[in-house]
N, C-alpha and C positions, 0 to 999 in steps of 0.2 A: 504494500500500500504506500503510495507516495502522496505528498501534499505539496502544493505550490507555496513557496516562500518568496515574498517580494523583498528585494534588496536594492539599495540605490546604486547608481553607476560606479561610484567610488569603491564601494564594498565589492561589487561584481568584478571590477578591475583587479582588486587585491586578491580575490579568490582565484582569478585566472592566472595572475603572476605566481601565486603559490602552487597552483596546479602545474604550470610550466616548469617551475624550479624542481618539483618532485620528479617530473618526467626527465629533466636533464640530468639530475643526480642519480636517479635509480634506473632509468631506462624504462620505467613502468608507467603506463598511462593510468591515471585515476580519474574517475568521474567527479564532477562537482558534488554529487550526492555522497560519494564515498568520502570525499574530503571533508564535507560538513559533518558527517557522522563521526569521523575520527577527531575532528576539532571538538565536538560536543563531548565525546568520551574523555578526551584529554582535560577539558575544563571541569568535568564532573570530579576528577581526581583532586582538583584544587578549588573546589566549589566555594569555600568561604572567601578566598582571595578574590575570586571572580565576582561574587556578589558584592563584596566590599568595594570593588572598582566602580560600582554604580552609585555609591554613596555620594551625596552632594558635598563636594569638597568645600563649597562656600558656606556650608552649614556649621563649620567649626567656629568656635568662639575666638574672638580676637583676644589679645593679651589684656586690653582695656576692659573687655566684657568679663573676662575671668577675674580680674582684679576687683571690678565692681561687685561681682557675685560673692567673692571671698570677703569683701569689706563688711558685708552684713552678718558674717559669722562671728561668734564669740565663744570663748571658753567659759563654761559655767562653773568649772572647777569640780564637777561631779564626774567620776569615772563610771562609764556605762559598759556593761558586758552584753554579749549576745543574748543571754538568758533574760536579762532585764528588758531588752528590746522586745523579745518574743512575748514576754509576759504582758507588757504594755499593749502591744499590738493585737494579741490574740486572746485576750481575756474574755 
């Protein structure tokens, strides 16, 4: 079963370049379908890195924003352990 996947001209060109390089180096012709399947299998092995690559890099806080956030924090002088937090949250 095959499904049509639309890609832009730049991506198509890169796919064709990769396809040609594989043929030059291995002497083996691979279809674009085989190439895409192999790319997907490779990405699955490093899934978290790939997913992270889609994170909005602009969403990271600036140093000024981090400083402003931390400015509102204070030390109450009371030491809190995990059990105390659990007890407060889950009573």
